[in-house]
N, C-alpha and C positions, 0 to 999 in steps of 0.2 A: 433590577430589571425594569425596563421602561414600558409604558403602556402603548398599545397600538394606536396609530392615528386613524382618522376616518377612512383614508384611502386604503390602508392595509386591511382594515376591517371589511371594507367593501370587496377587496380582492379575495379574501378568504371566504366571504359569503358566496361570491360568484363561483369560486372553485368548488365549494361544497355543492352548489346547485348543479354545476357541470358534472360532478362525480355522480350525483343522483340520476341525472338524465342519461349518462353513459351506462350506468348499471341497468336502467330500464331498457335501453337500446340493445345492449349486448347480453344482458341477463346474467344470472348466476348459473354457470354451466351451459346448458342448451335451452334455456327458457326465455331468451330475449326476443325482441321483435324482429331482429335480423334473422335469427334462426327460423322463426315462423315464416318469414318471407321466403327464405331459401327452400323450406319444405313445400310451400305453396307453388313455387316455381318448378320444383321437381315433379310435383303432381301434374301441373299443367303440361310440362314437357312429355310426361308419360301418356297423358290423354291425347296430346297432339300426335305422338308416334302411333298410338292405337288407331286414331282416325285415319292417318295416312295409310296404315296397313289395311284397314277395312276398305278404303277407297281403291287401293291397288287390287285387292282380291275381287272386289265388285267389278272393276274394269276387265279383269281377266275372265270372269264369269260371263259378262255381257259379250265379250269378244267370242268366246266359245259358243254361246247361244246364237250369235249372229252367223258364225260359220256353219253351225248345224242347220239353222233355218235356210241359209242359202243353198246348202247341199240338198235339203229336203225339197226346196222349191224347184230346183233344176231337174229333178226326176220326173 
């Protein structure tokens, strides 16, 4: 069996480093950085939807108050 030359050793070393980095990125199961980023994006989207719902409810409330105030003022 022949020995690896310097280029082959470097390629294997780079592949090993790449495998380590990919494991850190993807994680074992659901523990990687990408999974964490997805969870953060989902939480952000939920918060954004809540804020939009709150703004819609507030605008309806203000419209009702304005109509009530105008009706009271005309009497």
